[in-house]
Residue frames relative to the residue before (quaternion, step in Angstrom):
aa qw qx qy qz dx dy dz
X 1.0000 0.0000 0.0000 0.0000 0.00 0.00 0.00
X 0.6344 0.5319 -0.3292 0.4541 3.58 1.02 -0.79
X 0.6455 0.5182 -0.3120 0.4664 3.56 1.03 -0.84
X 0.6421 0.5161 -0.3126 0.4729 3.58 1.03 -0.84
X 0.6323 0.5475 -0.3185 0.4460 3.55 1.03 -0.85
X 0.6645 0.5019 -0.3007 0.4649 3.56 0.95 -0.87
X 0.6406 0.5264 -0.3226 0.4566 3.56 1.06 -0.77
X 0.6649 0.4875 -0.2964 0.4821 3.59 0.94 -0.92
X 0.6317 0.5477 -0.3207 0.4451 3.56 1.01 -0.86
X 0.6668 0.4988 -0.3044 0.4625 3.57 0.95 -0.86
X 0.6396 0.5202 -0.3193 0.4672 3.59 1.08 -0.73
X 0.6266 0.5415 -0.3264 0.4555 3.57 1.03 -0.83
X 0.7014 0.4612 -0.2630 0.4755 3.56 0.92 -0.94
X 0.6558 0.5378 -0.3128 0.4276 3.58 0.96 -0.88
X 0.7999 0.2838 -0.1313 0.5122 3.57 0.89 -0.98
X 0.4047 -0.7429 0.4526 0.2817 3.59 1.33 0.24
X 0.1262 0.8286 -0.5267 0.1414 3.55 0.91 1.00
X 0.1569 -0.8057 0.5676 0.0642 3.57 -0.92 0.94
X 0.7980 0.1318 -0.0783 0.5828 3.60 1.22 -0.31
X 0.1516 -0.7812 0.6027 0.0594 3.55 -1.09 0.80
X 0.2334 -0.7536 0.6004 0.1307 3.57 -0.96 0.93
X 0.1123 -0.7857 0.6075 0.0306 3.57 -0.86 1.02
X 0.4117 -0.7141 0.5085 0.2489 3.58 -0.74 1.03
X 0.4470 -0.7239 0.4643 0.2463 3.57 -1.06 0.71
X 0.4721 0.6885 -0.4308 0.3427 3.59 1.21 0.43
X 0.8492 -0.0990 0.1001 0.5090 3.56 -1.09 -0.81
X 0.8578 0.0712 -0.0982 0.4995 3.57 -0.98 0.99
X 0.2552 0.7928 -0.5147 0.2034 3.58 1.15 0.55
X 0.6813 0.4879 -0.2920 0.4610 3.58 0.86 -0.98
X 0.6515 0.5147 -0.3147 0.4600 3.56 0.98 -0.85
X 0.6432 0.5203 -0.3158 0.4646 3.58 1.04 -0.79
X 0.6475 0.5143 -0.3128 0.4674 3.57 1.00 -0.86
X 0.6469 0.5145 -0.3102 0.4696 3.57 1.02 -0.83
X 0.6249 0.5501 -0.3175 0.4539 3.57 1.05 -0.86
X 0.6888 0.4671 -0.2751 0.4813 3.60 0.88 -0.97
X 0.6303 0.5466 -0.3314 0.4405 3.57 1.02 -0.81
X 0.6753 0.4807 -0.2879 0.4795 3.58 0.94 -0.90
X 0.6253 0.5350 -0.3283 0.4636 3.57 1.04 -0.81
X 0.6398 0.5330 -0.3064 0.4613 3.56 1.03 -0.86
X 0.6990 0.4740 -0.2673 0.4640 3.58 0.87 -0.99
X 0.7016 0.4978 -0.2730 0.4305 3.57 0.85 -0.99
X 0.7777 0.3142 -0.1616 0.5200 3.57 1.15 -0.59
X 0.4105 -0.7452 0.4429 0.2829 3.56 1.35 0.27
X 0.2267 0.8121 -0.5011 0.1950 3.56 0.92 0.97
X 0.3216 -0.7126 0.5905 0.2005 3.55 -1.07 0.80
X 0.3983 0.7060 -0.4640 0.3572 3.54 0.42 1.28
X 0.2221 -0.7611 0.5945 0.1338 3.56 -1.15 0.66
X 0.0959 -0.7805 0.6119 0.0846 3.55 -1.24 0.36
X 0.0966 -0.7914 0.6029 0.0290 3.55 -1.16 0.65
X 0.3566 -0.6971 0.5779 0.2300 3.54 -1.14 0.70
X 0.0351 -0.8125 0.5815 -0.0223 3.59 -0.68 1.11
X 0.6100 -0.5573 0.4139 0.3822 3.56 -1.21 0.49
X 0.1793 -0.7910 0.5764 0.0998 3.56 -0.92 0.91
X 0.3190 0.7667 -0.5025 0.2405 3.57 1.26 0.27
X 0.8067 0.2450 -0.2071 0.4963 3.56 -0.85 0.98
X 0.4835 0.6836 -0.4385 0.3266 3.62 1.21 -0.21
X 0.6621 0.4941 -0.3093 0.4709 3.58 1.00 -0.78
X 0.6019 0.5461 -0.3486 0.4668 3.58 1.14 -0.65
X 0.6548 0.5057 -0.3040 0.4724 3.56 0.95 -0.91
X 0.6651 0.5590 -0.3172 0.3802 3.59 0.82 -1.02
X 0.7413 0.3684 -0.2128 0.5191 3.59 1.14 -0.61
X 0.4947 0.6925 -0.4061 0.3328 3.58 1.30 0.03
X 0.6594 -0.5021 0.3899 0.4013 3.54 -1.32 0.31
X 0.6222 0.5522 -0.3360 0.4416 3.58 1.03 -0.81
X 0.6721 0.4958 -0.2943 0.4647 3.58 0.91 -0.95
X 0.6401 0.5280 -0.3203 0.4571 3.58 1.02 -0.80
X 0.6644 0.4906 -0.2978 0.4787 3.57 1.06 -0.77
X 0.6878 0.4867 -0.2821 0.4588 3.59 1.00 -0.83
X 0.8096 0.0860 -0.0001 0.5807 3.57 0.94 -0.93
X 0.0613 -0.8683 0.4916 0.0246 3.60 0.60 1.15
X 0.7480 0.4132 -0.2178 0.4714 3.59 1.08 -0.63
X 0.6141 0.5595 -0.3454 0.4366 3.58 1.26 0.15
X 0.5514 -0.6051 0.4744 0.3235 3.54 -1.21 0.66
X 0.6322 -0.5586 0.3765 0.3829 3.59 -1.16 0.59
X 0.6270 0.5415 -0.3507 0.4367 3.61 1.04 -0.66
X 0.6450 0.5035 -0.3130 0.4822 3.58 1.07 -0.73
X 0.6232 0.5312 -0.3364 0.4650 3.58 1.03 -0.77
X 0.6435 0.5241 -0.3132 0.4616 3.57 1.02 -0.83
X 0.6428 0.5209 -0.3121 0.4671 3.56 1.03 -0.84
X 0.6252 0.5352 -0.3307 0.4618 3.58 1.05 -0.78
X 0.6404 0.5301 -0.3184 0.4556 3.58 0.99 -0.85
X 0.6471 0.5161 -0.3100 0.4678 3.58 1.00 -0.86
X 0.6592 0.5033 -0.3059 0.4676 3.59 0.96 -0.85
X 0.6505 0.5273 -0.3160 0.4460 3.58 0.98 -0.83
X 0.6110 0.5684 -0.3491 0.4264 3.59 1.12 -0.58
X 0.6372 0.4911 -0.3210 0.4998 3.55 1.22 -0.46
X 0.7192 0.4500 -0.2432 0.4702 3.58 0.98 -0.86
X 0.7907 -0.1051 0.1189 0.5913 3.59 0.87 -0.96
X 0.2313 -0.8399 0.4735 0.1296 3.60 0.31 1.28
X 0.6565 0.5343 -0.3326 0.4158 3.60 0.85 -0.91
X 0.6605 0.5174 -0.3074 0.4489 3.58 0.92 -0.91
X 0.6787 0.4864 -0.2880 0.4690 3.57 1.06 -0.75
X 0.7331 0.4758 -0.2493 0.4171 3.57 0.83 -0.98
X 0.5995 0.5660 -0.3812 0.4183 3.63 1.09 -0.49
X 0.6147 0.5610 -0.3441 0.4348 3.59 1.22 -0.35
X 0.6867 0.4451 -0.2580 0.5136 3.57 1.32 -0.13
X 0.5268 -0.6125 0.4813 0.3402 3.58 -0.99 0.84
X 0.5088 -0.6838 0.4225 0.3083 3.62 -0.67 1.04
X 0.5819 0.5926 -0.3736 0.4131 3.60 1.14 -0.57
X 0.6837 0.4834 -0.2750 0.4724 3.58 1.18 -0.56
X 0.6135 0.5719 -0.3392 0.4259 3.58 1.29 0.08
X 0.5398 -0.6502 0.4017 0.3528 3.58 1.21 0.40
X 0.1304 0.8553 -0.4913 0.1003 3.57 0.81 1.02
X 0.8115 -0.1806 0.1033 0.5460 3.60 1.15 -0.11
X 0.6399 -0.5742 0.3719 0.3499 3.50 -1.22 0.65
X 0.7903 0.3186 -0.1476 0.5021 3.58 1.02 -0.79
X 0.2537 0.8199 -0.4902 0.1518 3.59 1.15 0.47
X 0.6790 0.4834 -0.2962 0.4664 3.61 1.15 -0.53
X 0.6406 0.5421 -0.3186 0.4408 3.59 1.29 -0.18
X 0.6595 0.4878 -0.3140 0.4781 3.60 1.24 -0.17
X 0.6824 -0.4596 0.3634 0.4371 3.57 -1.31 0.22
X 0.4023 -0.7692 0.4457 0.2185 3.57 -0.47 1.24
X 0.6247 0.5387 -0.3390 0.4525 3.58 1.09 -0.70
X 0.6624 0.4943 -0.2951 0.4795 3.57 0.98 -0.89
X 0.6355 0.5376 -0.3251 0.4489 3.56 1.03 -0.85
X 0.6724 0.4998 -0.2970 0.4582 3.57 0.88 -0.97
X 0.6424 0.5296 -0.3151 0.4556 3.57 1.00 -0.87
X 0.6829 0.4868 -0.2863 0.4634 3.58 0.92 -0.92
X 0.6523 0.5131 -0.3145 0.4607 3.58 0.96 -0.84
X 0.6702 0.4970 -0.2989 0.4631 3.58 0.95 -0.87
X 0.6611 0.4955 -0.3156 0.4667 3.60 0.98 -0.81
X 0.6180 0.5348 -0.3411 0.4644 3.59 1.10 -0.69
X 0.6456 0.5097 -0.3099 0.4768 3.58 0.97 -0.88
X 0.6357 0.5396 -0.3112 0.4559 3.57 0.96 -0.94
X 0.6874 0.4915 -0.2850 0.4524 3.58 0.83 -0.99
X 0.6718 0.5057 -0.2986 0.4515 3.58 0.96 -0.86
X 0.6503 0.5162 -0.3201 0.4562 3.59 0.92 -0.89
X 0.6915 0.4667 -0.2818 0.4739 3.59 0.93 -0.86
X 0.6123 0.5453 -0.3506 0.4525 3.58 1.11 -0.60
X 0.6978 0.4485 -0.2557 0.4966 3.57 1.03 -0.83
X 0.2872 -0.7412 0.5456 0.2655 3.57 0.88 -1.02
X 0.1946 -0.7900 0.5712 0.1082 3.58 -1.19 0.46
X 0.4748 -0.6563 0.5108 0.2880 3.54 -1.23 0.56
X 0.4858 -0.7088 0.4377 0.2647 3.57 -0.70 1.12
X 0.7419 0.4426 -0.2327 0.4467 3.58 0.98 -0.79
X 0.7559 0.3521 -0.2203 0.5061 3.61 1.19 -0.21
X 0.5539 0.6375 -0.3887 0.3684 3.61 1.21 -0.34
X 0.4411 -0.6570 0.5431 0.2807 3.54 -1.17 0.65
X 0.6604 -0.4911 0.3785 0.4237 3.57 -1.27 0.27
X 0.6278 0.5457 -0.3358 0.4419 3.58 1.02 -0.78
X 0.6676 0.4917 -0.3032 0.4697 3.58 0.91 -0.89
X 0.6536 0.5220 -0.3074 0.4537 3.58 0.96 -0.87
X 0.6362 0.5630 -0.3338 0.4085 3.59 1.06 -0.72
X 0.6335 0.5145 -0.3338 0.4717 3.59 1.26 -0.23
X 0.5304 0.6300 -0.4079 0.3941 3.59 1.26 -0.14
X 0.5870 -0.6028 0.4185 0.3419 3.56 -0.99 0.88
X 0.8239 0.2441 -0.1922 0.4741 3.57 -0.91 0.98
X 0.6999 0.4446 -0.2655 0.4919 3.60 1.27 -0.22
X 0.2537 -0.7631 0.5801 0.1297 3.57 -0.76 1.09
X 0.6890 -0.4577 0.3444 0.4440 3.57 -1.29 0.14
X 0.6429 0.5194 -0.3190 0.4638 3.58 1.02 -0.80
X 0.6432 0.5118 -0.3160 0.4739 3.59 0.97 -0.84
X 0.6386 0.5388 -0.3228 0.4447 3.56 0.99 -0.89
X 0.6498 0.5084 -0.3081 0.4737 3.57 0.99 -0.87
X 0.6506 0.5143 -0.3092 0.4654 3.59 1.04 -0.79
X 0.6154 0.5466 -0.3375 0.4567 3.58 1.09 -0.73
X 0.6560 0.5074 -0.3042 0.4688 3.57 0.95 -0.92
X 0.6537 0.5154 -0.3103 0.4591 3.58 0.94 -0.90
X 0.6707 0.4935 -0.2943 0.4691 3.60 0.91 -0.93
X 0.6309 0.5407 -0.3250 0.4516 3.58 0.99 -0.87
X 0.6713 0.4978 -0.2931 0.4644 3.57 0.92 -0.91
X 0.6574 0.5276 -0.3056 0.4428 3.58 1.04 -0.77
X 0.7607 0.3631 -0.1968 0.5008 3.60 1.01 -0.80
X 0.5128 -0.6715 0.4051 0.3493 3.58 1.28 -0.07
X 0.7506 -0.3603 0.1970 0.5177 3.57 1.20 0.44
X 0.4986 -0.6601 0.4819 0.2889 3.54 -1.14 0.72
X 0.2076 -0.7616 0.6026 0.1175 3.56 -1.11 0.77
X 0.7903 0.1053 -0.0343 0.6026 3.56 1.25 -0.50
X 0.5495 -0.6183 0.4463 0.3414 3.57 -1.07 0.72
X 0.5832 0.6060 -0.3703 0.3944 3.59 1.10 -0.63
X 0.5612 0.6104 -0.3816 0.4085 3.60 1.22 -0.43
X 0.5018 0.6583 -0.4178 0.3745 3.58 1.23 -0.37
X 0.6269 0.5673 -0.3288 0.4207 3.57 1.09 -0.73
X 0.6370 0.5161 -0.3228 0.4729 3.58 1.28 -0.27
X 0.5425 0.6178 -0.3935 0.4113 3.57 1.31 -0.16
X 0.5375 -0.6385 0.4515 0.3156 3.57 -0.93 0.93
X 0.8086 0.2625 -0.2102 0.4829 3.57 -0.83 1.02
X 0.6407 0.4974 -0.3300 0.4829 3.59 1.24 -0.27
X 0.0624 -0.8082 0.5856 -0.0028 3.56 -0.40 1.25
X 0.7685 -0.3636 0.2584 0.4588 3.55 -1.32 -0.09
X 0.6634 0.5158 -0.3095 0.4450 3.59 0.97 -0.85
X 0.6653 0.4902 -0.2976 0.4779 3.59 0.88 -0.95
X 0.6258 0.5415 -0.3250 0.4577 3.57 1.03 -0.82
X 0.6846 0.4963 -0.2857 0.4510 3.57 0.83 -1.01
X 0.6762 0.5020 -0.2890 0.4552 3.59 1.02 -0.82
X 0.7795 0.4143 -0.1783 0.4347 3.57 0.93 -0.91
X 0.6190 0.6406 -0.3525 0.2867 3.56 0.92 -0.93
X 0.6438 0.5394 -0.3293 0.4314 3.61 1.08 -0.62
X 0.6964 0.4435 -0.2652 0.4980 3.58 1.26 -0.31
X 0.6353 0.5144 -0.3137 0.4830 3.57 1.33 0.10
X 0.1544 -0.7844 0.5965 0.0709 3.58 -1.16 0.64
X 0.0750 -0.7470 0.6549 0.0869 3.54 -1.28 0.49
X 0.2968 -0.7470 0.5685 0.1754 3.56 -0.51 1.17
X 0.8320 0.1061 -0.1158 0.5321 3.58 -0.98 0.87
X 0.2598 0.7721 -0.5321 0.2307 3.58 0.99 0.84
X 0.7092 -0.4579 0.3214 0.4290 3.57 -1.30 0.15
X 0.7909 0.2032 -0.0861 0.5708 3.57 1.03 -0.83
X 0.5824 -0.5673 0.4431 0.3776 3.57 -1.19 0.52
X 0.5892 0.5801 -0.3640 0.4288 3.60 1.18 -0.46
X 0.5847 0.5982 -0.3647 0.4089 3.60 1.19 -0.51
X 0.7423 0.3454 -0.2073 0.5355 3.58 1.14 -0.58
X 0.5922 0.5474 -0.3697 0.4614 3.56 1.06 0.78
X 0.4610 -0.6603 0.5171 0.2900 3.53 -1.34 0.23
X 0.3730 0.7334 -0.4818 0.3015 3.57 1.21 0.49
X 0.3675 -0.7459 0.5190 0.1981 3.57 -0.86 1.00
X 0.6798 -0.5385 0.3165 0.3844 3.62 -1.11 0.67
X 0.6546 0.5291 -0.3250 0.4312 3.58 0.99 -0.79
X 0.7048 0.4314 -0.2563 0.5015 3.59 1.28 -0.30
X 0.3795 0.7505 -0.4735 0.2618 3.61 1.27 0.04
X 0.6401 0.5575 -0.3323 0.4112 3.58 0.94 -0.90
X 0.7026 0.4387 -0.2665 0.4928 3.60 0.85 -0.96
X 0.6153 0.5513 -0.3473 0.4438 3.61 1.07 -0.70
X 0.6637 0.4947 -0.2956 0.4769 3.58 0.94 -0.91
X 0.6362 0.5263 -0.3231 0.4625 3.59 1.02 -0.83
X 0.6387 0.5277 -0.3110 0.4657 3.58 0.98 -0.89
X 0.6824 0.5069 -0.2750 0.4492 3.55 0.85 -1.06
X 0.7393 0.4477 -0.2292 0.4478 3.59 0.93 -0.93
X 0.8027 0.3457 -0.1430 0.4645 3.59 1.07 -0.66
X 0.7612 0.3376 -0.1933 0.5189 3.60 1.20 -0.13
X 0.4244 -0.5870 0.6078 0.3255 3.50 -1.38 0.38
X 0.4064 -0.7810 0.4161 0.2275 3.57 -0.22 1.28
X 0.6845 0.4804 -0.2866 0.4674 3.59 1.11 -0.60
X 0.7328 0.3953 -0.2250 0.5061 3.58 1.27 -0.14
X 0.3479 0.7349 -0.5049 0.2897 3.58 1.18 0.46
X 0.2427 -0.7972 0.5426 0.1055 3.59 -0.75 1.09
X 0.6694 -0.4733 0.3791 0.4290 3.55 -1.33 0.14
X 0.6194 0.5382 -0.3392 0.4601 3.58 1.09 -0.70
X 0.6106 0.5442 -0.3401 0.4640 3.57 1.08 -0.77
X 0.6681 0.5072 -0.2955 0.4573 3.55 0.95 -0.93
X 0.6301 0.5323 -0.3321 0.4576 3.58 1.04 -0.76
X 0.6535 0.5089 -0.3061 0.4693 3.57 0.98 -0.87
X 0.6663 0.4972 -0.2949 0.4710 3.57 0.98 -0.89
X 0.5996 0.5779 -0.3456 0.4325 3.56 1.11 -0.74
X 0.6767 0.4690 -0.2749 0.4966 3.56 1.02 -0.86
X 0.6698 0.5352 -0.2975 0.4201 3.57 0.89 -1.01
X 0.8086 0.2590 -0.1122 0.5163 3.58 0.93 -0.94
X 0.3869 -0.7347 0.4716 0.2967 3.59 1.32 0.11
X 0.4456 0.6724 -0.4361 0.3989 3.53 0.93 1.07
X 0.5129 -0.6683 0.4483 0.2989 3.60 -0.93 0.88
X 0.6157 -0.5721 0.4046 0.3604 3.57 -1.17 0.67
X 0.6712 0.5019 -0.3078 0.4504 3.60 0.88 -0.92
X 0.6306 0.5198 -0.3292 0.4731 3.58 1.06 -0.74
X 0.6388 0.5251 -0.3160 0.4652 3.57 1.04 -0.79
X 0.6295 0.5286 -0.3291 0.4648 3.58 1.05 -0.76
X 0.6417 0.5178 -0.3168 0.4687 3.58 1.02 -0.81
X 0.6486 0.5145 -0.3070 0.4695 3.57 0.98 -0.89
X 0.6461 0.5268 -0.3107 0.4567 3.57 0.97 -0.90
X 0.6476 0.5188 -0.3149 0.4608 3.60 0.96 -0.87
X 0.6438 0.5214 -0.3167 0.4619 3.58 0.99 -0.83
X 0.6794 0.4795 -0.2855 0.4765 3.59 1.04 -0.78
X 0.6534 0.5147 -0.3073 0.4623 3.58 1.09 -0.73
X 0.7950 0.1887 -0.0725 0.5719 3.57 1.07 -0.79
X 0.1824 -0.8098 0.5489 0.0980 3.62 0.20 1.22
X 0.8189 0.1878 -0.1562 0.5193 3.56 -0.89 0.93
X 0.2491 0.8091 -0.4997 0.1835 3.57 1.26 0.35
X 0.1061 -0.7794 0.6170 0.0226 3.56 -0.93 0.99
X 0.4452 -0.7283 0.4571 0.2498 3.56 -0.55 1.18
X 0.5975 0.5902 -0.3566 0.4092 3.60 1.18 -0.52
X 0.5090 0.6475 -0.4201 0.3811 3.59 1.24 -0.26
X 0.6371 0.5336 -0.3191 0.4555 3.57 1.22 -0.48
X 0.5972 0.5737 -0.3590 0.4305 3.57 1.24 -0.31
X 0.5750 -0.5635 0.4559 0.3794 3.54 -1.26 0.40
X 0.3797 -0.7516 0.4962 0.2116 3.56 -0.73 1.06
X 0.6285 -0.5209 0.4144 0.4024 3.53 -1.28 0.42
X 0.3156 -0.7563 0.5446 0.1784 3.56 -0.80 1.02
X 0.3692 -0.7000 0.5600 0.2452 3.55 -0.96 0.84
X 0.6105 -0.6077 0.3776 0.3398 3.54 -1.12 0.74
X 0.3699 -0.6751 0.5883 0.2476 3.50 -1.17 0.71
X 0.4839 -0.6818 0.4648 0.2913 3.56 -1.10 0.61
X 0.2034 0.7396 -0.6017 0.2228 3.55 0.44 1.27
X 0.1104 -0.8503 0.5143 0.0197 3.55 -0.29 1.26
X 0.8184 0.0800 -0.0258 0.5685 3.59 1.08 -0.58
X 0.6298 -0.5613 0.3981 0.3602 3.51 -1.25 0.55
X 0.5873 0.6039 -0.3552 0.4053 3.57 1.21 -0.56
X 0.5939 0.5830 -0.3606 0.4212 3.59 1.20 -0.39
X 0.7022 0.4955 -0.2498 0.4461 3.55 1.21 -0.53
X 0.0329 -0.7608 0.6464 0.0486 3.52 -1.31 0.43
X 0.6591 -0.5160 0.3554 0.4159 3.61 -1.15 0.50
X 0.8053 0.2550 -0.2561 0.4701 3.54 -1.14 0.89
X 0.4174 0.6547 -0.5027 0.3800 3.60 1.23 0.20
X 0.2858 -0.7350 0.5880 0.1798 3.56 -1.14 0.65
X 0.0064 0.7987 -0.5994 0.0526 3.57 -0.75 1.10
X 0.3985 -0.6616 0.5565 0.3062 3.57 -1.31 -0.01
X 0.0169 0.8230 -0.5671 0.0268 3.57 -1.16 0.41
X 0.3123 -0.7251 0.5868 0.1802 3.53 -1.38 0.24
X 0.4507 -0.6858 0.5037 0.2700 3.58 -0.91 0.95
X 0.1452 -0.8144 0.5590 0.0561 3.57 -0.73 1.09
X 0.8026 -0.0243 0.0362 0.5949 3.60 1.09 -0.63
X 0.1648 -0.7799 0.5985 0.0800 3.57 -1.12 0.71
X 0.0681 -0.7921 0.6066 0.0053 3.57 -0.88 1.02
X 0.7126 -0.4257 0.3235 0.4543 3.57 -1.30 -0.06
X 0.7660 0.3935 -0.2028 0.4661 3.58 1.00 -0.78
X 0.8184 -0.1268 0.0951 0.5523 3.61 1.16 -0.30
X 0.4328 -0.6699 0.5344 0.2798 3.53 -1.35 -0.12
X 0.3045 -0.7336 0.5777 0.1882 3.56 -1.04 0.79
X 0.1002 -0.8326 0.5440 -0.0289 3.52 -0.67 1.20
X 0.3701 -0.7226 0.5515 0.1917 3.53 -0.90 1.05
X 0.0098 -0.8068 0.5903 -0.0204 3.58 -0.59 1.15
X 0.7166 -0.4548 0.2375 0.4725 3.56 1.28 0.32
X 0.5915 0.5662 -0.3672 0.4412 3.58 1.28 -0.14
X 0.6851 -0.4711 0.3452 0.4354 3.57 -1.28 0.20
X 0.7648 0.2454 -0.1408 0.5788 3.57 1.02 -0.84
X 0.4974 -0.6508 0.4806 0.3132 3.57 -1.05 0.72
X 0.4286 -0.6860 0.5309 0.2528 3.55 -1.17 0.67
X 0.3986 -0.7345 0.5074 0.2100 3.58 -1.20 0.56
X 0.1348 -0.7272 0.6683 0.0804 3.51 -1.01 0.96
X 0.2529 -0.7836 0.5493 0.1428 3.59 -0.25 1.27
X 0.6249 -0.5772 0.3719 0.3716 3.57 -1.06 0.73
X 0.6463 0.5352 -0.3156 0.4431 3.58 1.10 -0.68
X 0.6979 0.4571 -0.2665 0.4827 3.59 1.24 -0.38
X 0.4528 0.6797 -0.4641 0.3428 3.59 1.23 0.19
X 0.7939 -0.1143 0.1340 0.5820 3.56 0.93 -0.91
X 0.5649 -0.5656 0.4652 0.3803 3.55 -1.29 0.27
X 0.6185 0.5129 -0.3381 0.4899 3.57 1.26 -0.38
X 0.5461 -0.6227 0.4497 0.3344 3.57 -1.13 0.64
X 0.1229 -0.7739 0.6198 0.0424 3.57 -0.93 0.99
X 0.3917 -0.7369 0.4992 0.2329 3.59 -0.73 1.03
X 0.7855 -0.1140 0.0969 0.6005 3.57 0.97 -0.86
X 0.5091 -0.6772 0.4439 0.2918 3.56 -0.91 0.92
X 0.5436 0.6147 -0.4026 0.4056 3.59 1.20 -0.41
X 0.6119 0.5638 -0.3427 0.4363 3.58 1.22 -0.46
X 0.7991 0.2890 -0.1263 0.5118 3.59 1.13 -0.58
X 0.7513 0.3081 -0.1878 0.5525 3.60 1.25 -0.30
X 0.1151 -0.7653 0.6245 0.1051 3.54 -1.30 0.27
X 0.5907 -0.5651 0.4358 0.3766 3.56 -1.16 0.58
X 0.8015 0.2221 -0.2418 0.4997 3.56 -1.02 1.02
X 0.4153 0.6730 -0.4946 0.3606 3.59 1.25 0.20
X 0.2868 -0.7879 0.5282 0.1341 3.56 -0.97 0.87
X 0.1583 -0.7502 0.6342 0.0994 3.51 -1.20 0.68
X 0.3032 -0.7511 0.5557 0.1874 3.57 -0.73 1.01
X 0.7899 0.1300 -0.0700 0.5952 3.55 1.20 -0.57
X 0.1952 0.7362 -0.6312 0.1469 3.53 -0.83 1.06
X 0.3795 -0.7801 0.4656 0.1751 3.58 -0.86 0.99
X 0.4361 -0.6513 0.5577 0.2731 3.54 -1.14 0.78
X 0.2400 -0.7955 0.5447 0.1139 3.58 -0.61 1.16
X 0.7804 -0.1685 0.1395 0.5858 3.56 0.86 -0.97
X 0.2190 -0.7745 0.5853 0.0977 3.54 -1.27 0.51
X 0.0567 -0.7537 0.6540 0.0309 3.56 -1.01 0.89
X 0.2242 -0.8259 0.5053 0.1111 3.56 0.11 1.34
X 0.6158 0.5774 -0.3433 0.4119 3.59 1.06 -0.75
X 0.7607 0.3195 -0.1664 0.5400 3.56 1.01 -0.84
X 0.4068 -0.7422 0.4440 0.2942 3.57 1.35 0.09
X 0.4749 0.6651 -0.4329 0.3805 3.56 1.00 0.91
X 0.0782 -0.7722 0.6298 0.0318 3.54 -1.10 0.81
X 0.1858 -0.7699 0.6027 0.0977 3.56 -0.93 0.96
X 0.2104 -0.8010 0.5557 0.0724 3.55 -1.01 0.89
X 0.1061 -0.7831 0.6077 0.0785 3.54 -1.30 0.29
X 0.2654 -0.7429 0.5918 0.1657 3.54 -1.17 0.67
X 0.4655 0.6706 -0.4475 0.3653 3.56 1.27 0.06
X 0.8418 0.1544 -0.1390 0.4982 3.56 -1.11 0.74
X 0.4263 0.6666 -0.4939 0.3606 3.60 1.05 0.73
């Protein structure tokens, strides 16, 4: 263990690592404890988080993984997938068939064609809602963008590598297979950080460029009123809601809708049950849901139990209706502790 610690320590220092992703599978707790002790013993300024590793083994043996990392062992490919889930979950997960991501208890009992169609359309909608960066997206991620086929996505990657990166969205028209129609359909869902124009790092579609430029050039973006929007709506024959979206894109360049989501919580250094007492507030991640309660990882060797009766003062028929596996809680209260049996009970009441 000491030798392993020295090896990990040297890697942390060599690559200036600031965060470590730990898969929630075999030896997850032991790995978290190992990193926690290494952090404390060496006064490291580093965080770590336990993330779902479901589907990582499927990815590691897939054609995509072989193409991306042809010279690496499957175990290393799996580790890369786990790390990517901490840095950019969407980019990592689109490379895995949604059926392999544990989409539901009864997924094998429904029509498989309908299931696949629904899962793919959900992935498509989410990727387009978020948008992707042209210079960092993989071909697989790009293939989910409206108007872009797998062949077009591969051509985009090849062209990007040849020119050293996109500077303007208009360069897409120089990519083999990308015509005016594909460009018009896709460009609003693509981003280029540090592009030539502020429009390159926005989700504004080409048909709205004229009104966007007018807004930018003639208004203080933070002081645009509803009356201003009404006047612009008439002037440019553009809906109020569309104008609000355009204004938001101009106010927040590079805006990512995922910023509104709860971020992955890094693990707290709770090493033993003796550190806890009733009414302490901790954070945790849902690992399993049953008829009687949910088991939540709060950093101990054994998961703590949130009984269904402690979820709310209101009656809940089933926790599956209100919770999901891997859901995170930034605040959850310690209800009781049985150190002898290594059990911790939790509550969400009065939080």
